Kinemage of the C-alpha trace (Angstrom):
@kinemage 1
@onewidth
@group {chain A} dominant
@subgroup {mainchain}
@vectorlist {calphas} color= white
{ca met a 1} P -9.712 14.605 -0.663
{ca leu a 2} L -12.183 11.841 0.217
{ca gly a 3} L -12.618 11.067 -3.464
{ca asn a 4} L -8.908 10.342 -3.780
{ca ile a 5} L -8.854 7.613 -1.118
{ca thr a 6} L -8.639 4.318 -2.975
{ca ile a 7} L -8.342 1.813 -0.109
{ca gly a 8} L -10.330 -1.320 -0.883
{ca gln a 9} L -10.918 -0.552 -4.549
{ca tyr a 10} L -10.403 -3.095 -7.320
{ca phe a 11} L -9.087 -2.156 -10.753
{ca pro a 12} L -9.988 -4.776 -13.396
{ca gly a 13} L -7.179 -5.893 -15.679
{ca asp a 14} L -5.397 -8.810 -17.314
{ca ser a 15} L -1.863 -8.399 -16.027
{ca leu a 16} L 0.241 -11.148 -14.504
{ca leu a 17} L -0.652 -9.893 -11.029
{ca his a 18} L -4.354 -10.044 -11.832
{ca arg a 19} L -4.017 -13.676 -12.976
{ca met a 20} L -2.107 -14.833 -9.899
{ca asp a 21} L -3.806 -16.891 -7.216
{ca pro a 22} L -5.037 -14.642 -4.377
{ca arg a 23} L -3.353 -16.879 -1.790
{ca thr a 24} L -0.015 -16.294 -3.491
{ca lys a 25} L -0.551 -12.533 -3.521
{ca ile a 26} L -1.591 -12.417 0.137
{ca leu a 27} L 1.409 -14.475 1.266
{ca ala a 28} L 3.749 -12.522 -1.016
{ca thr a 29} L 2.511 -9.225 0.402
{ca leu a 30} L 3.046 -10.378 3.989
{ca ile a 31} L 6.512 -11.764 3.227
{ca tyr a 32} L 7.560 -8.623 1.365
{ca ile a 33} L 6.335 -6.332 4.153
{ca val a 34} L 8.471 -8.267 6.650
{ca ala a 35} L 11.449 -8.326 4.262
{ca ile a 36} L 11.399 -4.539 3.864
{ca phe a 37} L 12.269 -4.149 7.540
{ca phe a 38} L 15.496 -6.070 6.965
{ca ala a 39} L 16.710 -3.476 4.459
{ca gln a 40} L 19.163 -1.170 6.230
{ca thr a 41} L 21.677 0.224 3.736
{ca val a 42} L 21.227 2.563 0.792
{ca val a 43} L 22.127 -0.219 -1.643
{ca ser a 44} L 19.470 -2.532 -0.217
{ca tyr a 45} L 16.876 0.234 -0.445
{ca leu a 46} L 17.819 0.839 -4.076
{ca phe a 47} L 17.328 -2.882 -4.700
{ca val a 48} L 13.924 -2.799 -2.971
{ca thr a 49} L 12.984 0.283 -5.006
{ca ala a 50} L 13.897 -1.450 -8.267
{ca phe a 51} L 11.870 -4.529 -7.327
{ca thr a 52} L 8.854 -2.425 -6.300
{ca val a 53} L 8.944 -0.439 -9.543
{ca trp a 54} L 9.200 -3.686 -11.517
{ca val a 55} L 6.169 -5.179 -9.749
{ca ile a 56} L 4.165 -1.982 -10.350
{ca trp a 57} L 5.101 -2.119 -14.032
{ca met a 58} L 4.020 -5.773 -14.201
{ca ser a 59} L 0.632 -4.877 -12.696
{ca lys a 60} L -0.132 -2.455 -15.594
{ca leu a 61} L -1.948 -0.148 -13.189
{ca pro a 62} L -2.231 3.579 -13.930
{ca val a 63} L 0.270 5.638 -11.953
{ca arg a 64} L -2.616 7.882 -10.935
{ca leu a 65} L -4.144 5.064 -8.866
{ca leu a 66} L -0.941 4.482 -6.926
{ca trp a 67} L -0.507 8.222 -6.390
{ca asn a 68} L -4.058 8.417 -5.025
{ca ala a 69} L -3.169 5.645 -2.574
{ca leu a 70} L -0.358 7.815 -1.155
{ca lys a 71} L -2.084 11.212 -1.145
{ca pro a 72} L -4.404 10.652 1.862
{ca leu a 73} L -1.414 9.570 3.985
{ca trp a 74} L 0.915 12.459 3.150
{ca ile a 75} L 0.674 13.819 6.704
{ca ile a 76} L 1.934 10.513 8.147
{ca ile a 77} L 4.691 10.343 5.524
{ca val a 78} L 5.866 13.898 6.231
{ca phe a 79} L 5.651 13.319 10.000
{ca thr a 80} L 7.766 10.158 9.690
{ca leu a 81} L 10.401 12.104 7.769
{ca ala a 82} L 10.370 15.068 10.159
{ca ile a 83} L 10.611 13.058 13.369
{ca his a 84} L 13.799 11.375 12.162
{ca val a 85} L 15.337 14.497 10.618
{ca phe a 86} L 14.865 16.728 13.670
{ca thr a 87} L 15.387 14.274 16.523
{ca ser a 88} L 18.360 12.128 15.471
{ca thr a 89} L 21.858 12.838 16.749
{ca gly a 90} L 24.999 12.910 14.648
{ca thr a 91} L 26.860 15.279 12.316
{ca val a 92} L 24.982 18.591 12.385
{ca leu a 93} L 24.245 20.028 8.934
{ca trp a 94} L 22.026 22.940 10.029
{ca gln a 95} L 20.991 24.320 13.413
{ca trp a 96} L 18.776 27.101 14.671
{ca ser a 97} L 18.222 27.422 18.404
{ca phe a 98} L 17.335 23.932 19.663
{ca ile a 99} L 16.285 22.735 16.193
{ca his a 100} L 18.947 20.878 14.255
{ca ile a 101} L 19.276 18.644 11.206
{ca thr a 102} L 21.895 15.922 11.187
{ca lys a 103} L 23.341 13.898 8.361
{ca glu a 104} L 22.386 10.637 10.039
{ca gly a 105} L 18.861 11.887 10.778
{ca leu a 106} L 18.337 12.991 7.191
{ca gln a 107} L 19.516 9.647 5.861
{ca met a 108} L 17.426 7.669 8.333
{ca gly a 109} L 14.363 9.844 7.659
{ca val a 110} L 14.575 9.275 3.916
{ca leu a 111} L 15.008 5.517 4.370
{ca met a 112} L 12.131 5.202 6.846
{ca thr a 113} L 9.867 7.304 4.631
{ca ala a 114} L 10.746 5.121 1.645
{ca arg a 115} L 9.928 2.046 3.729
{ca leu a 116} L 6.496 3.456 4.572
{ca val a 117} L 5.826 4.306 0.924
{ca tyr a 118} L 6.757 0.760 -0.134
{ca leu a 119} L 4.365 -0.697 2.459
{ca ile a 120} L 1.491 1.436 1.184
{ca leu a 121} L 2.175 0.740 -2.482
{ca phe a 122} L 2.575 -3.017 -2.109
{ca ser a 123} L -0.538 -3.299 0.065
{ca ser a 124} L -2.490 -1.260 -2.497
{ca leu a 125} L -1.367 -3.601 -5.275
{ca leu a 126} L -3.068 -6.477 -3.441
{ca thr a 127} L -6.507 -4.832 -3.436
{ca tyr a 128} L -6.127 -3.215 -6.855
{ca thr a 129} L -5.401 -6.535 -8.574
{ca thr a 130} L -7.671 -8.858 -6.551
{ca ser a 131} L -11.452 -8.776 -6.676
{ca pro a 132} L -13.305 -8.853 -3.325
{ca ile a 133} L -14.688 -12.350 -4.020
{ca arg a 134} L -11.283 -13.850 -4.822
{ca leu a 135} L -9.758 -12.020 -1.860
{ca thr a 136} L -12.375 -13.588 0.414
{ca asp a 137} L -11.693 -17.048 -1.015
{ca gly a 138} L -7.947 -16.596 -0.605
{ca ile a 139} L -8.175 -15.494 3.024
{ca glu a 140} L -10.581 -18.327 3.817
{ca arg a 141} L -8.348 -20.971 2.259
{ca leu a 142} L -5.315 -19.647 4.128
{ca leu a 143} L -7.223 -19.738 7.419
{ca arg a 144} L -8.746 -23.173 6.788
{ca pro a 145} L -5.996 -25.126 8.650
{ca phe a 146} L -6.926 -23.179 11.804
{ca gln a 147} L -10.487 -24.532 11.726
{ca arg a 148} L -9.292 -27.472 13.805
{ca leu a 149} L -8.586 -24.960 16.567
{ca gly a 150} L -12.102 -23.566 16.329
{ca val a 151} L -11.275 -20.552 14.150
{ca pro a 152} L -14.269 -19.624 11.922
{ca ser a 153} L -12.219 -19.092 8.772
{ca his a 154} L -15.121 -18.356 6.426
{ca glu a 155} L -16.765 -15.845 8.753
{ca leu a 156} L -13.468 -14.051 9.441
{ca ala a 157} L -12.655 -13.844 5.737
{ca met a 158} L -16.145 -12.562 4.972
{ca met a 159} L -15.980 -9.877 7.670
{ca met a 160} L -12.516 -8.695 6.606
{ca thr a 161} L -13.514 -8.459 2.958
{ca ile a 162} L -16.805 -6.693 3.664
{ca ala a 163} L -15.007 -4.167 5.875
{ca leu a 164} L -12.400 -3.566 3.172
{ca arg a 165} L -15.011 -3.351 0.435
{ca phe a 166} L -17.180 -0.822 2.288
{ca ile a 167} L -14.373 1.665 2.960
{ca pro a 168} L -14.859 3.394 -0.440
{ca thr a 169} L -18.636 3.246 0.019
{ca leu a 170} L -18.509 4.946 3.421
{ca leu a 171} L -16.068 7.545 2.118
{ca glu a 172} L -18.430 8.291 -0.750
{ca glu a 173} L -21.295 8.574 1.734
{ca thr a 174} L -19.227 10.959 3.891
{ca asp a 175} L -18.485 13.123 0.871
{ca arg a 176} L -22.182 13.217 -0.034
{ca ile a 177} L -23.189 14.250 3.509
{ca met a 178} L -20.494 16.970 3.563
{ca lys a 179} L -21.730 18.439 0.282
{ca ala a 180} L -25.324 18.356 1.533
{ca gln a 181} L -24.363 20.210 4.717
{ca glu a 182} L -22.157 22.690 2.837
{ca ser a 183} L -25.141 23.559 0.647
{ca arg a 184} L -26.940 24.477 3.877
{ca gly a 185} L -24.152 26.756 5.084
{ca ala a 186} L -21.775 24.402 6.896
{ca asp a 187} L -18.057 25.197 6.652
{ca phe a 188} L -15.470 22.396 6.763
{ca thr a 189} L -12.480 24.105 5.119
{ca thr a 190} L -11.785 27.350 6.972
{ca gly a 191} L -10.719 28.131 10.532
{ca ser a 192} L -8.193 26.530 12.826
{ca leu a 193} L -7.508 22.810 12.955
{ca val a 194} L -9.559 22.475 16.159
{ca lys a 195} L -12.485 24.357 14.626
{ca arg a 196} L -12.456 22.192 11.518
{ca ala a 197} L -12.298 19.061 13.686
{ca lys a 198} L -15.342 20.230 15.657
{ca ser a 199} L -17.212 20.961 12.423
{ca met a 200} L -16.824 17.279 11.517
{ca val a 201} L -18.840 16.145 14.562
{ca pro a 202} L -22.265 16.737 12.896
{ca leu a 203} L -21.173 14.285 10.184
{ca leu a 204} L -20.962 11.369 12.595
{ca val a 205} L -24.683 10.926 13.312
{ca pro a 206} L -25.905 10.696 9.686
{ca leu a 207} L -22.820 8.664 8.751
{ca phe a 208} L -23.457 6.089 11.489
{ca ile a 209} L -27.150 5.918 10.561
{ca ser a 210} L -26.209 5.328 6.925
{ca ala a 211} L -23.641 2.673 7.884
{ca phe a 212} L -26.162 0.765 10.029
{ca arg a 213} L -28.768 0.998 7.271
{ca arg a 214} L -26.337 -0.403 4.709
{ca ala a 215} L -25.360 -3.196 7.111
{ca asp a 216} L -29.020 -4.103 7.613
{ca asp a 217} L -29.676 -4.067 3.857
{ca leu a 218} L -26.658 -6.317 3.308
{ca ala a 219} L -27.847 -8.758 5.983
{ca val a 220} L -31.347 -8.909 4.435
{ca ala a 221} L -29.867 -9.454 0.962
{ca met a 222} L -27.638 -12.293 2.212
{ca glu a 223} L -30.550 -13.974 4.002
{ca ala a 224} L -32.761 -13.596 0.903
{ca arg a 225} L -30.103 -15.529 -1.021
{ca cys a 226} L -30.131 -18.293 1.637
{ca tyr a 227} L -26.698 -17.474 3.029
{ca arg a 228} L -25.994 -19.748 5.987
{ca gly a 229} L -22.246 -19.440 6.415
{ca gly a 230} L -19.411 -21.404 4.846
{ca glu a 231} L -20.577 -24.910 5.727
{ca gly a 232} L -21.219 -26.900 2.555
{ca arg a 233} L -20.746 -23.937 0.214
{ca thr a 234} L -19.446 -24.499 -3.310
{ca arg a 235} L -17.693 -22.098 -5.687
{ca met a 236} L -18.140 -21.471 -9.363
{ca lys a 237} L -14.369 -20.957 -9.745
{ca glu a 238} L -12.073 -22.982 -7.540
{ca leu a 239} L -8.679 -21.593 -6.619
{ca cys a 240} L -5.671 -23.430 -7.986
{ca tyr a 241} L -1.943 -22.781 -8.072
{ca thr a 242} L -0.347 -22.448 -11.489
{ca arg a 243} L 3.189 -22.203 -12.809
{ca leu a 244} L 2.835 -18.421 -12.614
{ca asp a 245} L 2.342 -18.607 -8.850
{ca thr a 246} L 5.322 -20.926 -8.428
{ca val a 247} L 7.612 -18.670 -10.462
{ca ser a 248} L 6.362 -15.531 -8.702
{ca met a 249} L 6.912 -16.976 -5.229
{ca ser a 250} L 10.361 -18.234 -6.239
{ca ile a 251} L 11.325 -14.746 -7.436
{ca leu a 252} L 10.079 -13.229 -4.175
{ca ile a 253} L 12.037 -15.725 -2.075
{ca leu a 254} L 15.152 -14.899 -4.101
{ca val a 255} L 14.574 -11.173 -3.487
{ca val a 256} L 14.160 -11.777 0.247
{ca leu a 257} L 17.385 -13.806 0.365
{ca ile a 258} L 19.267 -11.018 -1.418
{ca ile a 259} L 17.921 -8.479 1.101
{ca leu a 260} L 19.025 -10.713 3.992
{ca val a 261} L 22.504 -11.110 2.496
{ca met a 262} L 22.769 -7.334 2.098
{ca arg a 263} L 21.774 -6.895 5.740
{ca phe a 264} L 24.178 -9.381 7.304
{ca tyr a 265} L 27.090 -8.382 5.072
{ca ala a 266} L 26.265 -4.635 5.366
{ca val a 267} L 26.128 -4.146 1.601
């Protein structure tokens, strides 16, 4: 399961999404996430679904990658569906004892689950199509106006990107430690949920030691390359907006306006 978690991974490519400016993709992701919450009706969700599928097709990413982004979160997705299906009031479709399923709960559960899936997919597209270096530059440039308020934009962008980048590394390290302990007789797959949770405790010590060692190695490597923060730093490739970014943002704004119209006119 740990090998299927793809958070923070970058998939090289030459699609339109890969060529977009990282600032445009970050802003577009934030705007789209907010816009999804304005979708209320079935028609608006169908429109959001069509737009999401179109963006995924434009990214030219393998479907397997997007599926792997959803697999680790299936428990949360199922829980979101169940809590709406079994707790909402309305027209009862099925009932057994105190457990009941209503028409309104089923509809709301499907819509909320779809909303969660869209959030995961669109957020995954950002990391899949943006390299860690460009993502750092994009976050830093977006935070630069806040430097006048004393916000260390470069340091914040660096920390966020390093944390995102090391998620797959730590997951790989966890998988390696689990296999090493299983070869010595440890059991992580059988027993009750509480027993399996307790069996994970011995993983924490070597995992934390490995994480601190990697952090120290990274700090030494950055100091050896004379890293002194963002003051006076130059870039080999400067970020610049192109016509592609303008067209992409215009399309997104149009999509958001359509979603808002559907909400206020109950379409």
